[in-house]
C-alpha positions in Angstrom: 87.0 160.4 -142.6 83.3 161.7 -142.8 83.2 159.9 -138.9 84.6 163.0 -137.1 80.6 164.4 -138.2 77.6 164.5 -137.0 76.0 165.4 -140.5 78.8 163.1 -142.6 78.3 159.9 -140.3 74.6 160.0 -141.7 75.3 160.6 -145.0 78.5 158.6 -144.5 75.9 155.8 -143.3 72.9 156.0 -145.4 75.5 156.3 -148.7 76.9 153.0 -147.1 73.2 150.8 -146.6 70.9 152.3 -148.9 71.2 148.8 -151.6 69.8 146.2 -149.5 70.4 144.2 -152.6 74.3 144.5 -152.2 74.8 142.8 -148.7 71.7 140.4 -150.0 70.3 140.8 -146.2 68.5 143.5 -144.7 70.3 146.7 -143.6 70.6 148.1 -140.1 68.8 151.3 -139.8 70.7 154.0 -140.5 70.7 155.8 -136.6 72.1 152.1 -135.7 75.1 152.7 -138.2 75.6 155.8 -137.4 75.3 155.5 -133.8 78.1 152.6 -134.1 80.4 154.8 -135.5 80.5 157.8 -133.6 81.5 154.6 -131.0 84.5 154.1 -132.9 85.2 157.4 -133.3 84.8 158.1 -129.4 86.4 155.0 -127.7 89.5 155.6 -130.0 92.8 155.8 -128.5 93.9 158.4 -131.3 92.6 162.3 -131.0 89.7 162.8 -133.8 89.0 166.1 -134.9 86.1 167.6 -136.9 87.0 170.9 -137.8 85.0 174.4 -140.3 87.0 176.2 -143.2 87.5 178.6 -141.2 88.9 176.4 -138.2 86.2 176.2 -135.5 86.2 173.3 -134.0 83.0 170.9 -134.7 83.5 167.7 -132.6 85.9 167.0 -130.2 86.2 162.3 -129.1 87.8 161.2 -125.9 91.1 160.7 -127.8 91.2 165.0 -128.1 90.3 165.0 -124.5 93.0 163.2 -123.4 96.3 164.5 -126.0 95.5 168.1 -125.5 93.1 168.4 -121.8 90.3 170.0 -123.0 87.2 168.8 -122.3 84.6 168.7 -125.4 83.1 171.1 -123.6 85.4 173.6 -123.7 87.1 173.0 -127.1 84.0 172.8 -129.4 83.5 176.4 -130.7 86.3 177.2 -130.5 89.8 178.2 -133.1 92.0 174.9 -133.2 94.9 177.5 -132.4 94.1 177.2 -129.0 96.2 173.4 -129.1 98.8 175.0 -131.9 101.9 176.9 -130.4 102.7 180.6 -131.4 106.0 179.1 -133.8 103.5 176.9 -135.6 100.6 179.2 -135.9 100.9 179.6 -139.8 100.7 176.1 -140.3 97.0 176.0 -140.6 96.5 178.3 -143.9 99.0 176.3 -145.3 96.7 173.3 -144.3 93.2 175.1 -144.5 94.1 175.4 -148.5 94.9 171.7 -149.0 91.9 170.7 -147.7 90.1 173.1 -149.7 91.4 172.0 -153.2 90.4 168.5 -151.7 93.7 167.0 -151.1 94.3 165.3 -147.6 97.7 165.3 -145.3 98.8 161.9 -144.3 101.3 161.7 -141.7 101.9 164.9 -140.5 104.1 165.6 -138.2 104.1 168.5 -136.5 104.7 169.9 -132.5 100.7 170.4 -130.9 100.5 172.4 -127.1 98.0 171.0 -124.4 95.6 172.9 -122.1 98.8 173.0 -119.3 101.1 174.3 -122.1 103.3 171.5 -122.5 104.5 171.2 -126.0 102.8 167.3 -127.7 104.9 166.0 -130.3 102.0 164.7 -132.5 101.3 162.6 -136.1 98.6 164.1 -137.9 96.1 162.8 -140.7 93.9 165.2 -142.5 90.9 165.1 -145.0 88.5 167.1 -146.2 84.6 166.9 -144.9 82.6 167.0 -148.2 78.2 167.5 -148.1 75.9 165.6 -150.2 77.0 167.8 -153.1 80.9 166.7 -153.0 81.4 170.6 -151.7 84.4 170.7 -148.8 82.8 171.9 -146.1 85.2 171.1 -143.4 87.6 168.5 -142.2 89.1 165.4 -140.2 91.9 165.6 -137.8 93.6 162.4 -136.4 96.4 163.1 -133.9 98.5 160.5 -132.1 100.5 161.7 -130.4 104.1 160.0 -131.0 106.4 161.4 -128.3 107.5 158.1 -126.6 108.9 157.5 -130.5 110.3 160.8 -130.7 112.3 160.6 -127.4 113.3 156.8 -128.4 114.6 157.7 -131.7 116.9 160.8 -129.7 117.8 158.6 -127.3 119.0 155.5 -130.1 121.0 158.9 -131.9 122.5 159.4 -129.1 123.8 156.2 -128.0 125.3 155.3 -131.7 127.4 158.7 -131.4 128.0 157.9 -128.2 129.4 154.5 -129.2 131.2 156.0 -132.2 132.6 158.4 -129.8 133.8 155.0 -127.5 134.9 153.6 -130.4 137.7 156.8 -131.2 138.3 156.7 -127.6 139.3 153.2 -127.0 141.4 153.9 -129.8 143.1 156.7 -127.8 143.3 155.3 -124.7 145.2 151.6 -126.4 147.2 153.4 -128.1 148.1 154.7 -124.4 148.3 151.9 -122.9 150.5 151.1 -125.6 153.7 153.8 -124.8 152.8 153.2 -121.2 153.4 149.3 -121.8 156.1 149.9 -123.7 158.3 152.3 -121.1 158.5 149.7 -118.4 158.3 146.2 -120.7 161.5 144.2 -120.8 161.0 142.1 -123.6 158.7 142.0 -127.2 157.4 139.1 -125.2 157.0 141.1 -122.2 155.6 143.6 -124.2 152.8 142.0 -126.2 151.5 140.0 -122.8 151.6 143.8 -120.8 149.2 144.6 -123.9 146.9 141.9 -123.8 145.9 141.4 -120.9 145.6 145.2 -120.5 143.3 145.6 -123.4 141.6 142.1 -122.3 140.1 144.1 -118.8 139.1 147.2 -121.0 137.5 144.7 -123.1 135.4 143.3 -119.9 135.1 146.9 -118.9 133.3 148.0 -122.2 131.8 144.6 -122.4 129.4 146.0 -118.9 128.4 148.7 -120.7 125.9 147.1 -123.8 123.2 144.6 -123.6 124.5 141.2 -125.0 123.7 140.0 -128.7 121.5 137.2 -127.0 118.2 137.0 -125.2 120.8 135.5 -122.2 123.2 137.6 -119.5 121.8 141.5 -120.2 122.6 144.3 -118.7 119.1 144.7 -117.5 119.9 141.0 -116.1 123.6 141.4 -114.4 124.2 142.7 -110.1 127.0 145.0 -109.5 128.4 146.5 -107.4 129.9 150.0 -107.6 133.4 148.7 -106.2 133.4 145.9 -108.9 132.4 148.4 -111.6 135.1 150.9 -111.0 137.2 147.5 -110.9 136.6 146.3 -114.1 136.6 150.2 -115.5 140.9 150.6 -114.1 141.9 147.5 -114.5 143.1 148.6 -118.1 145.6 150.9 -115.4 146.6 148.2 -112.6 144.8 146.3 -110.0 143.1 147.5 -107.4 145.5 148.5 -104.6 148.5 149.2 -107.0 150.2 152.7 -107.4 147.6 153.7 -110.3 144.8 153.5 -108.4 142.6 152.3 -105.3 139.1 152.2 -103.9 138.0 153.3 -100.6 135.3 153.7 -98.2 132.0 152.2 -98.4 131.2 149.2 -101.7 127.0 149.6 -102.1 124.7 147.5 -104.8 123.8 149.0 -108.5 120.7 149.0 -108.8 119.7 146.7 -112.3 118.9 149.5 -114.2 122.3 151.6 -113.2 124.7 149.9 -114.4 124.7 150.8 -118.0 124.6 155.0 -117.1 127.0 154.5 -114.4 129.3 152.4 -116.3 128.7 155.0 -118.8 129.5 158.1 -117.0 133.4 156.5 -115.2 133.9 155.2 -118.1 134.3 158.7 -119.4 136.0 160.1 -116.0 138.3 157.3 -116.8 138.8 157.4 -120.6 139.9 162.0 -119.7 142.2 160.7 -116.9 143.3 158.4 -119.7 144.4 160.4 -122.4 145.2 163.5 -120.1 145.1 163.1 -116.2 146.1 161.3 -113.2 146.3 158.1 -115.5 148.3 158.8 -118.9 151.9 158.7 -117.1 152.8 156.3 -114.3 153.9 158.8 -111.4 149.9 159.9 -111.8 147.3 158.3 -109.0 144.0 158.3 -109.0 142.0 157.5 -105.3 138.0 156.7 -105.4 136.6 157.6 -102.4 132.4 156.1 -101.6 131.1 157.6 -98.6 126.9 157.3 -97.3 125.4 160.0 -95.5 122.0 159.5 -94.5 120.0 159.3 -97.2 122.9 160.2 -99.5 125.7 158.7 -101.9 128.4 160.5 -102.1 131.4 159.6 -104.6 135.5 161.5 -104.6 137.4 160.9 -107.7 140.4 162.1 -106.4 143.4 162.3 -109.6 147.1 163.4 -108.3 150.5 164.0 -109.6 148.9 165.1 -113.0 150.5 166.6 -116.4 148.9 170.5 -116.0 145.8 170.2 -117.8 143.0 172.5 -118.0 138.7 171.7 -118.4 138.8 172.2 -122.7 140.9 169.3 -122.8 139.2 167.1 -120.0 135.9 167.1 -121.8 133.9 170.0 -120.0 132.9 171.0 -123.1 131.5 168.8 -127.0 129.5 165.5 -126.7 132.0 164.5 -123.4 129.7 167.7 -121.1 126.7 165.7 -123.3 126.7 162.9 -122.1 128.5 162.8 -118.1 124.6 165.9 -118.7 122.1 163.3 -119.6 123.5 160.6 -118.1 124.3 162.5 -114.1 120.3 163.9 -115.0 120.0 159.8 -115.4 120.9 158.7 -112.0 120.3 162.4 -110.1 123.6 163.4 -109.0 125.3 166.5 -108.8 128.1 166.8 -110.4 131.0 169.6 -109.3 134.4 170.1 -110.3 137.5 171.3 -108.7 141.5 171.4 -110.7 144.0 171.3 -108.5 147.9 172.5 -108.9 147.7 168.7 -109.3 145.3 167.2 -110.1 141.6 167.3 -110.2 138.8 166.5 -107.9 135.4 165.9 -108.6 132.7 165.1 -106.1 129.2 163.1 -107.3 126.3 163.2 -104.5 122.7 162.0 -105.3 120.4 160.0 -103.2 121.4 156.6 -102.0 118.0 155.1 -104.3 118.8 157.0 -107.4 121.5 154.3 -107.8 121.1 151.7 -105.1 120.3 148.6 -104.8 
């Protein structure tokens, strides 16, 4: 902890190396030990900062320059509050009170501000710095950027919520498929065959949106075209060209890393159509048209002969809307809806290189 202060470094080095008998060989000179410790601090990937008990910055390493954007010349002599957002200023007095009491603060997760005004998620470890008599004269801080970890945790939470959401939807779709199949099946065996075929098709569409459990055949390694993806997702509602749904226009190859997000997005559209829209009744119709205009891919999802519906029923609010927003942003998609007298028209537009292979 004392490596963050020049005075502290000297005393730390002197205290550790003063007795040659303790190591059985000559001691490295004090200034060499101090220089060695200073080099460790300076080359650290973490931000290592020291401050006085009044909150004034006294040392600032290269890691701090990278993390917060201020050079050592800009930061030293300034209050530590230059990197603390206004809504976090109450943390500093509480931290200083603990340091004055000789306490250490371990892995305190908080938010700090970069020179450009952006916010950074960090983990702080704060230790008191003492003089030769043990009196606390300042504090050293080690800050680590955990923004990437936080984003990964948030993404994992989203995926878990999405999985829960999708499993519920799969049950709802299965119930709807049973109802549709029961109206047209001639015998129990016919019903069983129809349901088995549709559920297997639904399973294949579901599988495309998930990585395999093994190391082989992962989603990121697969190739697919947009029509193949749509056909897999819509297969439970009949074959392409049937009365229920049709694909028109130009097929495009999907970029490997975009398969999952596109599958999730169209799965959400199909789920809503199967629960409330054109795929929920026998007379409903769905057409999907893909065109390329210049550098843009345009997709029109058109439902007709649908039962009466509104935005609340079709996932315009709640988790479905959140998922659609996130997937749309990740794909750089512009998504608009138009409610028609007998259905719904969803228009999607994106730069070709945002989804194309």
